[in-house]
A tleap script that builds the chain and sets N, CA, C and O, in Angstrom:
source leaprc.protein.ff14SB
mol = sequence {
  NMET ASN LEU ARG GLU TRP LEU ASP ARG ALA
  VAL ALA SER LEU ILE ALA ASP ASP TYR PRO
  ASP GLY ALA ALA PRO TRP SER ALA GLN SER
  ALA ASP LEU PHE ALA GLN VAL ALA SER CYS
  SER PRO GLU VAL LEU HIE GLY ARG TRP ALA
  LEU LEU TYR GLU HIE VAL LEU LEU GLU ARG
  ASP LEU TRP HIE HIE SER GLU PRO THR GLN
  THR GLU ILE GLU ASP GLY PHE LEU PRO GLU
  ALA PRO TYR ILE VAL PRO ALA ARG LEU ARG
  LYS ALA TRP PRO ARG LEU VAL SER THR VAL
  PHE VAL CLEU
}
set mol.1.N position { 0.831 -7.975 -7.579 }
set mol.1.CA position { 1.931 -6.863 -6.831 }
set mol.1.C position { 3.066 -6.465 -8.301 }
set mol.1.O position { 3.942 -7.327 -8.379 }
set mol.2.N position { 3.146 -5.748 -9.027 }
set mol.2.CA position { 3.670 -5.546 -10.328 }
set mol.2.C position { 5.516 -5.560 -9.704 }
set mol.2.O position { 5.949 -6.000 -8.639 }
set mol.3.N position { 6.132 -5.012 -10.654 }
set mol.3.CA position { 7.521 -5.372 -10.202 }
set mol.3.C position { 8.241 -3.775 -9.570 }
set mol.3.O position { 9.357 -3.705 -9.056 }
set mol.4.N position { 7.414 -2.746 -9.740 }
set mol.4.CA position { 7.514 -1.258 -8.775 }
set mol.4.C position { 7.122 -1.679 -7.532 }
set mol.4.O position { 7.947 -1.807 -6.628 }
set mol.5.N position { 5.917 -1.916 -7.379 }
set mol.5.CA position { 5.393 -2.399 -6.376 }
set mol.5.C position { 6.321 -3.085 -5.128 }
set mol.5.O position { 6.663 -2.706 -4.008 }
set mol.6.N position { 6.548 -4.362 -5.980 }
set mol.6.CA position { 7.834 -5.438 -5.406 }
set mol.6.C position { 9.677 -4.635 -4.731 }
set mol.6.O position { 10.540 -5.007 -3.935 }
set mol.7.N position { 9.494 -3.560 -5.540 }
set mol.7.CA position { 10.461 -3.117 -5.390 }
set mol.7.C position { 10.844 -2.079 -4.181 }
set mol.7.O position { 11.855 -1.995 -3.484 }
set mol.8.N position { 9.555 -1.276 -4.214 }
set mol.8.CA position { 9.063 -0.220 -3.259 }
set mol.8.C position { 9.051 -0.758 -1.796 }
set mol.8.O position { 9.282 -0.084 -0.792 }
set mol.9.N position { 8.701 -2.264 -1.849 }
set mol.9.CA position { 8.617 -3.205 -0.479 }
set mol.9.C position { 10.140 -3.739 -0.038 }
set mol.9.O position { 10.735 -3.866 1.032 }
set mol.10.N position { 10.483 -4.010 -1.617 }
set mol.10.CA position { 12.245 -4.507 -0.955 }
set mol.10.C position { 12.950 -3.055 0.066 }
set mol.10.O position { 13.482 -2.863 1.160 }
set mol.11.N position { 12.597 -2.433 -0.929 }
set mol.11.CA position { 13.515 -0.910 -0.247 }
set mol.11.C position { 13.646 -0.703 0.762 }
set mol.11.O position { 14.680 -0.537 1.410 }
set mol.12.N position { 11.902 -0.668 1.243 }
set mol.12.CA position { 11.797 -0.096 2.424 }
set mol.12.C position { 12.172 -1.255 3.638 }
set mol.12.O position { 12.764 -0.977 4.681 }
set mol.13.N position { 11.717 -2.530 3.274 }
set mol.13.CA position { 12.049 -3.558 4.144 }
set mol.13.C position { 13.477 -3.593 4.353 }
set mol.13.O position { 13.735 -4.185 5.401 }
set mol.14.N position { 14.397 -3.219 3.804 }
set mol.14.CA position { 15.888 -3.399 4.029 }
set mol.14.C position { 15.990 -2.202 4.791 }
set mol.14.O position { 16.695 -2.514 5.750 }
set mol.15.N position { 15.698 -1.096 4.886 }
set mol.15.CA position { 16.185 0.190 5.789 }
set mol.15.C position { 15.068 0.409 6.748 }
set mol.15.O position { 15.041 1.411 7.462 }
set mol.16.N position { 14.168 -0.487 6.779 }
set mol.16.CA position { 13.485 -0.664 8.430 }
set mol.16.C position { 13.477 -0.635 9.354 }
set mol.16.O position { 12.580 -0.135 10.032 }
set mol.17.N position { 14.806 -1.335 9.896 }
set mol.17.CA position { 15.854 -1.414 10.687 }
set mol.17.C position { 16.037 0.210 11.584 }
set mol.17.O position { 16.216 0.170 12.802 }
set mol.18.N position { 15.998 1.002 11.160 }
set mol.18.CA position { 16.478 1.922 11.019 }
set mol.18.C position { 15.635 3.098 12.348 }
set mol.18.O position { 15.965 4.008 13.109 }
set mol.19.N position { 14.536 2.404 11.998 }
set mol.19.CA position { 13.232 3.416 12.959 }
set mol.19.C position { 12.840 2.122 13.970 }
set mol.19.O position { 12.927 0.914 13.753 }
set mol.20.N position { 12.569 2.547 14.658 }
set mol.20.CA position { 11.495 2.095 16.120 }
set mol.20.C position { 9.804 1.386 15.461 }
set mol.20.O position { 9.027 2.042 14.768 }
set mol.21.N position { 9.620 0.215 15.824 }
set mol.21.CA position { 8.326 -0.069 14.961 }
set mol.21.C position { 6.867 1.074 15.152 }
set mol.21.O position { 6.333 1.635 16.109 }
set mol.22.N position { 6.652 1.021 13.800 }
set mol.22.CA position { 5.796 2.433 13.602 }
set mol.22.C position { 6.243 3.529 13.198 }
set mol.22.O position { 5.689 4.299 12.414 }
set mol.23.N position { 7.419 3.670 13.791 }
set mol.23.CA position { 8.196 5.295 12.980 }
set mol.23.C position { 8.626 5.615 11.486 }
set mol.23.O position { 8.786 6.707 10.940 }
set mol.24.N position { 8.758 4.384 11.017 }
set mol.24.CA position { 9.371 4.135 9.832 }
set mol.24.C position { 8.584 5.367 8.697 }
set mol.24.O position { 7.430 4.942 8.750 }
set mol.25.N position { 8.551 6.059 8.157 }
set mol.25.CA position { 7.719 6.492 7.442 }
set mol.25.C position { 7.148 5.468 6.355 }
set mol.25.O position { 6.290 5.709 5.506 }
set mol.26.N position { 7.441 4.950 6.454 }
set mol.26.CA position { 6.647 3.814 5.423 }
set mol.26.C position { 5.745 2.846 6.401 }
set mol.26.O position { 5.170 1.878 5.905 }
set mol.27.N position { 5.675 3.036 7.328 }
set mol.27.CA position { 4.928 1.767 8.474 }
set mol.27.C position { 3.337 2.049 8.222 }
set mol.27.O position { 2.825 3.163 8.111 }
set mol.28.N position { 2.772 0.971 8.167 }
set mol.28.CA position { 0.980 1.190 8.119 }
set mol.28.C position { 0.920 2.370 8.953 }
set mol.28.O position { 0.421 3.364 8.424 }
set mol.29.N position { 1.380 2.483 10.313 }
set mol.29.CA position { 0.494 3.108 11.270 }
set mol.29.C position { 1.034 4.916 10.715 }
set mol.29.O position { 0.234 5.814 10.978 }
set mol.30.N position { 2.480 5.327 9.923 }
set mol.30.CA position { 2.605 6.455 9.345 }
set mol.30.C position { 1.722 6.859 8.442 }
set mol.30.O position { 1.377 8.032 8.304 }
set mol.31.N position { 1.209 5.672 7.615 }
set mol.31.CA position { -0.169 5.859 6.703 }
set mol.31.C position { -1.077 6.360 7.443 }
set mol.31.O position { -1.641 7.353 6.985 }
set mol.32.N position { -1.473 5.899 8.683 }
set mol.32.CA position { -2.931 6.296 9.254 }
set mol.32.C position { -2.800 7.313 9.680 }
set mol.32.O position { -3.754 8.090 9.691 }
set mol.33.N position { -1.508 7.685 10.207 }
set mol.33.CA position { -1.177 8.969 10.985 }
set mol.33.C position { -1.343 10.104 10.040 }
set mol.33.O position { -1.922 11.133 10.388 }
set mol.34.N position { -0.851 9.938 8.861 }
set mol.34.CA position { -0.172 10.742 7.403 }
set mol.34.C position { -2.490 11.223 7.010 }
set mol.34.O position { -3.199 12.228 6.945 }
set mol.35.N position { -2.637 9.836 6.895 }
set mol.35.CA position { -4.501 10.193 6.446 }
set mol.35.C position { -5.168 11.108 7.407 }
set mol.35.O position { -5.861 12.009 6.935 }
set mol.36.N position { -5.063 11.009 8.537 }
set mol.36.CA position { -5.796 11.837 9.162 }
set mol.36.C position { -5.209 13.427 9.244 }
set mol.36.O position { -5.841 14.482 9.241 }
set mol.37.N position { -3.938 13.212 9.309 }
set mol.37.CA position { -3.367 14.781 9.300 }
set mol.37.C position { -4.151 15.416 8.157 }
set mol.37.O position { -5.141 16.137 8.279 }
set mol.38.N position { -3.467 14.982 6.862 }
set mol.38.CA position { -3.794 15.520 5.896 }
set mol.38.C position { -5.508 15.879 5.696 }
set mol.38.O position { -6.046 16.970 5.505 }
set mol.39.N position { -5.961 14.843 5.793 }
set mol.39.CA position { -7.470 14.984 5.684 }
set mol.39.C position { -7.864 16.182 6.633 }
set mol.39.O position { -8.742 16.929 6.203 }
set mol.40.N position { -7.410 16.412 7.669 }
set mol.40.CA position { -7.783 17.418 8.302 }
set mol.40.C position { -7.044 18.812 8.781 }
set mol.40.O position { -7.629 19.754 9.316 }
set mol.41.N position { -5.725 18.750 8.497 }
set mol.41.CA position { -5.682 20.148 8.408 }
set mol.41.C position { -3.711 19.785 8.194 }
set mol.41.O position { -2.829 19.678 9.045 }
set mol.42.N position { -3.660 19.664 6.307 }
set mol.42.CA position { -2.910 19.308 5.512 }
set mol.42.C position { -1.706 20.513 5.870 }
set mol.42.O position { -0.492 20.347 5.757 }
set mol.43.N position { -2.407 21.769 6.333 }
set mol.43.CA position { -1.104 23.017 6.542 }
set mol.43.C position { -0.101 22.771 7.184 }
set mol.43.O position { 0.976 23.318 6.944 }
set mol.44.N position { -0.295 21.818 8.205 }
set mol.44.CA position { 0.546 21.453 8.938 }
set mol.44.C position { 1.893 20.285 8.912 }
set mol.44.O position { 2.651 19.836 9.772 }
set mol.45.N position { 1.690 20.056 7.216 }
set mol.45.CA position { 3.035 18.908 7.106 }
set mol.45.C position { 3.773 20.177 6.300 }
set mol.45.O position { 3.339 21.171 5.718 }
set mol.46.N position { 4.831 19.752 6.507 }
set mol.46.CA position { 6.227 20.499 6.313 }
set mol.46.C position { 7.159 19.776 5.797 }
set mol.46.O position { 7.228 18.701 6.392 }
set mol.47.N position { 7.944 19.879 4.923 }
set mol.47.CA position { 9.281 19.577 4.477 }
set mol.47.C position { 9.094 17.933 3.693 }
set mol.47.O position { 8.680 18.353 2.612 }
set mol.48.N position { 9.111 16.891 3.573 }
set mol.48.CA position { 9.049 16.146 2.882 }
set mol.48.C position { 7.847 15.818 2.938 }
set mol.48.O position { 7.413 15.534 1.822 }
set mol.49.N position { 6.706 15.682 4.194 }
set mol.49.CA position { 5.108 15.220 4.314 }
set mol.49.C position { 4.504 16.328 3.322 }
set mol.49.O position { 3.559 16.044 2.585 }
set mol.50.N position { 5.004 17.416 3.334 }
set mol.50.CA position { 4.396 18.400 2.464 }
set mol.50.C position { 4.279 18.268 0.532 }
set mol.50.O position { 3.490 18.509 -0.381 }
set mol.51.N position { 6.007 17.579 0.834 }
set mol.51.CA position { 5.858 16.824 -0.491 }
set mol.51.C position { 4.866 15.448 -1.127 }
set mol.51.O position { 4.277 15.046 -2.130 }
set mol.52.N position { 5.110 15.206 -0.096 }
set mol.52.CA position { 3.760 13.614 -0.059 }
set mol.52.C position { 2.848 14.023 -0.018 }
set mol.52.O position { 2.182 13.028 -0.302 }
set mol.53.N position { 1.846 15.136 0.189 }
set mol.53.CA position { 1.207 15.364 0.509 }
set mol.53.C position { 0.308 15.816 -0.820 }
set mol.53.O position { -0.800 15.387 -1.141 }
set mol.54.N position { 1.173 16.870 -1.532 }
set mol.54.CA position { 1.559 16.960 -3.137 }
set mol.54.C position { 1.181 16.065 -3.586 }
set mol.54.O position { -0.008 16.150 -3.892 }
set mol.55.N position { 1.834 14.784 -3.891 }
set mol.55.CA position { 1.987 13.666 -4.657 }
set mol.55.C position { 0.259 12.772 -4.111 }
set mol.55.O position { -0.201 12.011 -4.963 }
set mol.56.N position { -0.366 12.884 -3.081 }
set mol.56.CA position { -1.564 12.078 -2.581 }
set mol.56.C position { -2.577 12.940 -3.470 }
set mol.56.O position { -3.523 12.469 -4.102 }
set mol.57.N position { -2.242 14.163 -3.412 }
set mol.57.CA position { -3.353 15.155 -4.006 }
set mol.57.C position { -3.625 14.780 -5.146 }
set mol.57.O position { -4.797 14.707 -5.515 }
set mol.58.N position { -2.075 14.305 -6.340 }
set mol.58.CA position { -2.415 13.793 -7.388 }
set mol.58.C position { -3.457 13.289 -7.745 }
set mol.58.O position { -4.255 13.712 -8.581 }
set mol.59.N position { -3.518 11.845 -6.786 }
set mol.59.CA position { -4.074 10.427 -6.540 }
set mol.59.C position { -5.442 10.937 -5.974 }
set mol.59.O position { -5.801 11.167 -4.819 }
set mol.60.N position { -6.249 11.061 -7.490 }
set mol.60.CA position { -7.777 11.133 -7.019 }
set mol.60.C position { -8.355 10.325 -6.368 }
set mol.60.O position { -9.155 10.734 -5.526 }
set mol.61.N position { -8.074 8.455 -6.599 }
set mol.61.CA position { -8.696 7.586 -6.401 }
set mol.61.C position { -8.116 7.183 -4.680 }
set mol.61.O position { -8.531 6.243 -4.002 }
set mol.62.N position { -7.305 7.969 -4.369 }
set mol.62.CA position { -7.426 8.059 -2.856 }
set mol.62.C position { -7.817 8.851 -2.013 }
set mol.62.O position { -7.236 8.935 -0.931 }
set mol.63.N position { -8.949 9.651 -2.335 }
set mol.63.CA position { -9.624 10.495 -1.712 }
set mol.63.C position { -11.178 10.061 -1.752 }
set mol.63.O position { -11.558 9.314 -2.654 }
set mol.64.N position { -12.067 10.529 -0.779 }
set mol.64.CA position { -13.440 10.146 -0.952 }
set mol.64.C position { -14.298 11.300 -0.705 }
set mol.64.O position { -14.185 12.107 0.217 }
set mol.65.N position { -15.525 11.278 -2.015 }
set mol.65.CA position { -16.100 12.561 -2.238 }
set mol.65.C position { -16.977 12.434 -2.074 }
set mol.65.O position { -17.287 11.318 -2.491 }
set mol.66.N position { -18.059 13.099 -1.507 }
set mol.66.CA position { -19.483 13.086 -0.845 }
set mol.66.C position { -20.034 13.580 -1.723 }
set mol.66.O position { -19.823 14.730 -2.107 }
set mol.67.N position { -20.865 12.777 -2.216 }
set mol.67.CA position { -22.286 13.314 -3.513 }
set mol.67.C position { -23.455 13.653 -2.952 }
set mol.67.O position { -24.238 12.732 -2.723 }
set mol.68.N position { -23.762 14.734 -2.679 }
set mol.68.CA position { -25.323 15.119 -2.154 }
set mol.68.C position { -26.325 14.885 -2.944 }
set mol.68.O position { -26.114 15.071 -4.142 }
set mol.69.N position { -27.467 14.490 -2.589 }
set mol.69.CA position { -28.273 14.031 -3.170 }
set mol.69.C position { -29.422 15.289 -3.704 }
set mol.69.O position { -29.582 16.231 -2.927 }
set mol.70.N position { -30.058 15.287 -4.778 }
set mol.70.CA position { -30.998 16.394 -5.580 }
set mol.70.C position { -31.417 17.246 -4.193 }
set mol.70.O position { -31.200 18.433 -3.946 }
set mol.71.N position { -32.148 16.150 -3.308 }
set mol.71.CA position { -33.031 16.890 -2.126 }
set mol.71.C position { -32.299 17.817 -0.783 }
set mol.71.O position { -32.797 18.780 -0.199 }
set mol.72.N position { -31.082 17.217 -0.563 }
set mol.72.CA position { -29.694 17.944 0.514 }
set mol.72.C position { -29.211 19.287 -0.921 }
set mol.72.O position { -28.655 20.306 -0.512 }
set mol.73.N position { -29.377 19.205 -1.919 }
set mol.73.CA position { -28.898 20.479 -2.514 }
set mol.73.C position { -29.580 21.615 -2.133 }
set mol.73.O position { -28.977 22.551 -1.607 }
set mol.74.N position { -31.243 21.652 -2.419 }
set mol.74.CA position { -32.191 21.654 -2.987 }
set mol.74.C position { -32.550 22.823 -0.972 }
set mol.74.O position { -32.894 23.980 -0.729 }
set mol.75.N position { -32.179 21.546 -0.061 }
set mol.75.CA position { -31.888 21.853 1.318 }
set mol.75.C position { -31.126 22.866 1.541 }
set mol.75.O position { -31.449 23.467 2.566 }
set mol.76.N position { -30.196 23.320 0.961 }
set mol.76.CA position { -28.868 24.191 1.290 }
set mol.76.C position { -28.182 23.362 2.004 }
set mol.76.O position { -27.848 23.941 3.038 }
set mol.77.N position { -27.704 22.023 1.970 }
set mol.77.CA position { -27.058 20.820 2.516 }
set mol.77.C position { -25.766 20.909 2.327 }
set mol.77.O position { -25.637 20.569 1.151 }
set mol.78.N position { -24.495 21.207 2.836 }
set mol.78.CA position { -23.065 21.589 2.089 }
set mol.78.C position { -22.382 19.967 2.481 }
set mol.78.O position { -22.318 19.445 3.594 }
set mol.79.N position { -21.972 19.478 1.305 }
set mol.79.CA position { -21.285 18.136 1.236 }
set mol.79.C position { -20.339 17.952 2.003 }
set mol.79.O position { -19.504 18.831 1.786 }
set mol.80.N position { -19.870 16.968 3.151 }
set mol.80.CA position { -18.801 17.210 3.525 }
set mol.80.C position { -17.171 17.089 2.721 }
set mol.80.O position { -17.206 16.373 1.721 }
set mol.81.N position { -16.078 17.570 2.978 }
set mol.81.CA position { -14.847 18.219 2.723 }
set mol.81.C position { -14.406 16.540 1.902 }
set mol.81.O position { -15.038 15.544 2.254 }
set mol.82.N position { -13.516 16.448 1.045 }
set mol.82.CA position { -13.255 15.709 0.750 }
set mol.82.C position { -12.295 15.229 1.719 }
set mol.82.O position { -11.821 16.089 2.462 }
set mol.83.N position { -11.778 13.624 1.916 }
set mol.83.CA position { -11.241 12.881 2.573 }
set mol.83.C position { -10.533 11.784 2.070 }
set mol.83.O position { -11.071 10.921 1.377 }
set mol.84.N position { -8.921 11.774 2.500 }
set mol.84.CA position { -8.596 9.886 2.626 }
set mol.84.C position { -8.822 9.287 3.059 }
set mol.84.O position { -8.861 9.328 4.288 }
set mol.85.N position { -9.241 7.950 2.122 }
set mol.85.CA position { -9.373 6.834 2.551 }
set mol.85.C position { -8.197 5.917 3.057 }
set mol.85.O position { -7.599 5.359 2.137 }
set mol.86.N position { -7.866 5.720 3.976 }
set mol.86.CA position { -6.774 4.686 4.641 }
set mol.86.C position { -6.426 3.965 4.013 }
set mol.86.O position { -5.364 4.059 3.398 }
set mol.87.N position { -7.596 2.521 3.930 }
set mol.87.CA position { -7.405 1.865 3.291 }
set mol.87.C position { -6.635 1.868 1.673 }
set mol.87.O position { -5.532 1.385 1.414 }
set mol.88.N position { -7.257 2.326 1.034 }
set mol.88.CA position { -6.606 2.956 -0.034 }
set mol.88.C position { -5.707 3.475 -0.051 }
set mol.88.O position { -4.930 3.056 -0.908 }
set mol.89.N position { -5.248 4.548 0.724 }
set mol.89.CA position { -3.734 4.895 0.914 }
set mol.89.C position { -2.462 3.943 1.790 }
set mol.89.O position { -1.273 4.242 1.902 }
set mol.90.N position { -2.974 3.078 2.180 }
set mol.90.CA position { -1.977 2.000 2.388 }
set mol.90.C position { -1.529 0.859 1.327 }
set mol.90.O position { -0.539 0.136 1.219 }
set mol.91.N position { -2.552 1.014 0.704 }
set mol.91.CA position { -2.633 0.166 -0.787 }
set mol.91.C position { -1.596 1.319 -1.037 }
set mol.91.O position { -1.062 1.639 0.025 }
set mol.92.N position { -1.249 1.879 -1.875 }
set mol.92.CA position { -0.194 2.785 -2.430 }
set mol.92.C position { 1.022 3.343 -1.480 }
set mol.92.O position { 2.015 3.902 -1.947 }
set mol.93.N position { 0.832 3.138 -0.247 }
set mol.93.CA position { 1.830 3.926 0.593 }
set mol.93.C position { 3.130 3.458 0.134 }
set mol.93.O position { 3.866 4.320 -0.346 }
set mol.94.N position { 3.667 1.950 0.202 }
set mol.94.CA position { 5.015 1.879 -0.391 }
set mol.94.C position { 5.568 2.923 -1.558 }
set mol.94.O position { 6.670 3.473 -1.539 }
set mol.95.N position { 4.496 3.074 -2.630 }
set mol.95.CA position { 5.142 3.508 -4.376 }
set mol.95.C position { 5.066 4.962 -3.088 }
set mol.95.O position { 6.133 5.481 -2.763 }
set mol.96.N position { 4.251 5.277 -2.710 }
set mol.96.CA position { 4.535 7.027 -2.220 }
set mol.96.C position { 5.242 7.358 -1.538 }
set mol.96.O position { 5.763 8.458 -1.722 }
set mol.97.N position { 5.517 6.738 -0.670 }
set mol.97.CA position { 6.958 7.021 0.492 }
set mol.97.C position { 7.994 6.646 -0.558 }
set mol.97.O position { 9.149 6.980 -0.294 }
set mol.98.N position { 7.815 6.130 -1.486 }
set mol.98.CA position { 9.468 5.866 -2.168 }
set mol.98.C position { 10.311 6.928 -3.034 }
set mol.98.O position { 11.522 7.104 -3.166 }
set mol.99.N position { 9.287 7.500 -3.519 }
set mol.99.CA position { 8.958 9.286 -4.532 }
set mol.99.C position { 9.849 9.860 -3.468 }
set mol.99.O position { 11.074 9.926 -3.576 }
set mol.100.N position { 9.062 10.325 -2.293 }
set mol.100.CA position { 9.906 11.213 -1.502 }
set mol.100.C position { 10.794 10.924 -0.442 }
set mol.100.O position { 11.368 11.919 0.000 }
set mol.101.N position { 11.029 10.003 0.013 }
set mol.101.CA position { 11.654 9.494 0.952 }
set mol.101.C position { 12.973 8.421 0.850 }
set mol.101.O position { 13.968 8.492 1.570 }
set mol.102.N position { 12.795 7.648 0.034 }
set mol.102.CA position { 13.887 6.802 -0.074 }
set mol.102.C position { 14.635 6.978 -1.429 }
set mol.102.O position { 15.773 6.511 -1.399 }
set mol.103.N position { 14.333 7.437 -2.389 }
set mol.103.CA position { 14.999 7.880 -3.953 }
set mol.103.C position { 15.384 9.013 -3.689 }
set mol.103.O position { 15.933 9.696 -4.554 }
savepdb mol mol.pdb
quit
């Protein structure tokens, strides 16, 4: 863990008492819910959540992109839409949330 990650986690833990369990924007539950909403219906995100989505869009390594095979392409197969990988998002979550909600 580098200094920035440590600082992000430290700041989040200091102010975590202001929210019930799982309700804080930096909680793992919030990260999982965000991944689902942002992957399926990003248009419903508003305010800081929409800004957070813009940050997540820029981080291509958080997304899964399917690569159809040559046969699937020839058969007219449409690849599935890219989606956020929750495990990858959870790892980057403290840093991402701190840029929008904390700082």
